[in-house]
N, C-alpha and C positions, 0 to 999 in steps of 0.2 A: 404427383405431389409437388406442391408449390415450392420453389426455391427460396431459401432464406438468405438474407443479407448478413454479412459479417462485419463486426466492428473493428476487426484487426487491421492494422495499417498494411498496405500493399507495397510491394517493391516498386521503386521508380527508377528506371534507367538501368543501364548495364552494370553500374557499380553496385547494385543491390541495396541502395540506400532506401530506408523505409520513411515514407512521409508521415509525419506526426499529425495526428488528428487535432485540430484546433477548434474549440467551441466558439460560436459567434460572440458569446459574452466576454470571453477573455480577449478576443480580437478587438472588441469594442472598448474594453478597458484600456488596452494598450494604445489604441488610437486616441482615446480621451487624454491619457497622460502625455502623449506626444503633442497634442494640441494645447493643453493647458499647462504643460510643464514649464515652458519659458515664462509665462505670466506668473505662475506660482513662484518660480525662482526669483523673478524681479521683485515681487511683493515681499518675499522673505528678506531679500537683500535690503529693501527700503525700510521695512518695519523692524527687522531683527536688530540692526545696529542701534537705532535710537532706544529701543527697549533695553538692550543690554547695557548701553551707556547710562540710562536712567537707573537701572538696577545697581550699577557700580557706584554712581554718585550718591544713591540713597544710603550707602553705608558710611558716609562721611558727614561731619559737621562742616559745611562748606558754604561760605558766603562769598559771592563774586567780588564784592568790594574789598575783601581781605583774603586773597587766595593763598597767601603764605601761611596762614594759620589753619589750614585744612587739617582736620583731625578725624581719624578713623573711629567710628562709634558703633559699628556693627548694625544691629537691628534696632538700635535705640530710637531712631527716627520713626520707625513704624510704631513703636510703643507710644511715642509722643502723640502721633496722629490718632491712633485708635483709642487712646485714653482721653481725648479731647471731645467734649460734647459738641463743639462747633462742627467737627467732621461728621458726626452722626446726624446732626441737624441738616447739614447739607445733603447727606444721603437721603434723608427723609423727604426733603424738598424735591430732589430729583426723582425719587420713586413716585411721589404724589403726582408730579407733572407727567411722568411716564404713564401711569395707570389711567389718569383722567383723559389725557389727550388721545391715547391709543384706543380706549374704549369708545369715545365719541367719534373718532375718525373711522373706526370700523363700521359703526352704524350709518353715519352719513356717507361714507365711501361706498358701502354696499348699495345704498339707495341710488347714488350717482351711477354706479356700475350697472344696476338694473335699468336705469333710464338710458344709458349709452348703449346697452345691449339690445333693448327692445324698441327703441325709437326708430321710426321708419322715414320720417321727414327731416331733412337737414341734419343727418347724423354727424357728418363731419364738422359742421358748425357747432353743434351742441358739444361734441367731444372737445373741440378746441377751446370753447368757452369755459368748460369745467376745468381744463388743465392750465388755464392762464395763471392762477395764483402760484402754482408750483414753479413756473418759469421765472418768478420774481426772486431776486437775490434776498437771502434771509435778512441781511442788514437793512436793506431798503424796506422790506416788509415790517421789520421791527420799528423803524423810524416812523413809518406811516401810522401804525397803531399807536405809537407814543404821541404823535401830534394829534391824532383823532381824539384821544382821551385827555388832552390838556384842558385844565379848568377854564381858561380864558379864551384860547384860540381854537380849541377842538370843537367838533360838531356833535359829539356823542351826548354831551350834557344837554344840548338843546333838543336833540331828538328824543331823549328820555325824560325831558322836562325836569332835570335835576337842578339843584342849587348851583348857580354859576361858579361858586367857590369850591364845589366838590372835586376832590382830587383823589382818585382811586390809588394813586401811587404813594399815598401818605401812610398806608398800613400794609401789613403782610398779605392779607387775604385779597385786598383789592389789587395789589400788584400781581399776585399769582393768577387771579382771574384774567387779567389782561394778557399776561404771558401765555397762559393756556389757550386763550381765544386766538391770539396771533399764531400760535403753533398749529392749532386746528385748521384755521383758515389757509395757512400756507401749505400744509402737507397732506390734507385730505385728498386732493387730486392724485397724489402719488399712490395712496392706498386704493383709491377707486380704480386706478389704472391696473394695479396688480390683481384686484378682485375681478375686474373685467376680463383679464386673461384667464382667471379661474372659471368664470361663467361660460367662457367659450369652450371649456372642456367638459361641461355638464352634458351627458348624453340626452338628446331630445327624445329618444325612444323611451327612456325611463320616465321622463316627465309626462309624455303622452300616455304611457301605461298607467301611471298613477292617476291621471285625470280620468281615464276610462274606468278605473276601479272606484271612482267616486271620492278621491282624496281632495280635501280642501286645499286652498292656497297655502295655509299655514302648515299643513301636513306635507305638502310637496316641498315647501321650503326647508322644513326641519328633517325630513326623512330622505330627500333626494338631492336637493340643490346644495345645501350646506355640507353634507358628508362628501359630496363629490368635489367640493372646493377646499377641502381641508389643507391640501398642499399650498394653494395660493394664500389661504388665510394665515398659515404658518409663516410663509415668507413675508407677508405684509406686517404681521405682528412682530416678527423678529427684527426686520429692518427698522421699523418705526420705534420699537421699544428701545433698541440700542441707541438710536439717534436721539430720542427724547431724553434718555438717561444722561447722555453726554451733552446736554443742552448748554450753550454758552452765550450765543449772540443776543438773544432776546433779553435775558436778565441783565446782561452787561449794558445794553443800550437803554433799556427802559428804566432800570433802577440803579445801575452801577453796583449791583449786589447789596444794596441797602435793604433795610427792613427784614433782614434774615432771609433774603431770596437767593443767596449764593448757593449754587450747586457745587458738587465736588470739583468740576472743571474750573469754577470761579475761585475756589480756594487754591488750586494749583497755580492759576494766574496771579493771584495776590502774593503767593509765596515766591514764585520764580521771577516774576516780572517787576512787581512793585518792591518787594523786600529783598530780591536777588538772593534768596536762600536756596541754593541749588540742591543741597542735600535733603532738606525737608520737603521741598517741592517735588523732587524726584521720587521720594517715598510716596507722596500723595498720588503722583501719576502712575506708579506701579500698582497701588491699591485700586485706583480707578480702572486700570486695565484688567486686574483680576476680577473686580466686581462685574465688569462687562462680560467677561468669560463665564462667570457664574450665571448671569442672567440668560445668556445665550444657551448655555447647557441646560438650564432649567426649562426654558421654553421648548427646546427640541425634545426633551423628555416628556413634557406635558402633551405635546401634539402627537408624538409617536407616528410620524408619517413615513411610510415606505415609498420613497420617490420612484422606485422601480415599478411599483404597481400603478403609480400615476401615469408613467410613460406607456403602460400597457405591456411590459415585459412579462 
């Protein structure tokens, strides 16, 4: 009769101490916390204090030029912000930019990722060329697009054979078009890099099996490739959506927040830097932080990705 193994811990050493069974998963979790713990502590230390300070200042009517007349107002600043149509317009602008840019970047970024993954000649050169825009500072990129669309000195009007006096920055939709175009050009390489990492995780056996079964390229894409890339897509969408919602540089440089192009971060800048109203500006920054958390939570619930399955656990 074959002997059976027991799961009971055995005695170790003359002292009779029993060795506790430790699962690989718990050991891996402990190791993960040991490695990531210092970084998490530093991040909490760096971010927690400014947020707590902003939360504290948001309960006051506090103007930096008149610090002696600081008055406790509770949550009145939040009521002022939330009841102002300017705030909701800024939120709408940020959401529009976020949705448009992320959607376009996913499509173009996936195409770039497929090229970088399948190309056989000069692969390094092609990947480096695609990633060049992401290496340019956002401020420099915004100025470049601003100068390109200038009605007199820019070259876009000439290329598109537009009226030399046409200035897209004169109205809201023209300004938003250029802002979105600049964001897409700048950050699509980042999305393609994340999607390229996801493509490398797609099992070739599954693609070959689908090909043998007669699946078309569209069927292989929708049934095999994209489902296997769900984790990478989630990361790309999450990172880019939060970054696009918090956009500041491009609208500030291109329009100076004119024509109604100010996002929530622009309203925070106007309140705290230009009008030095720390109380109202802090309330806006807290609301901006909460809206970012809501977007992140919603996207994670939408994708419902189990990262442990992606790792193969």
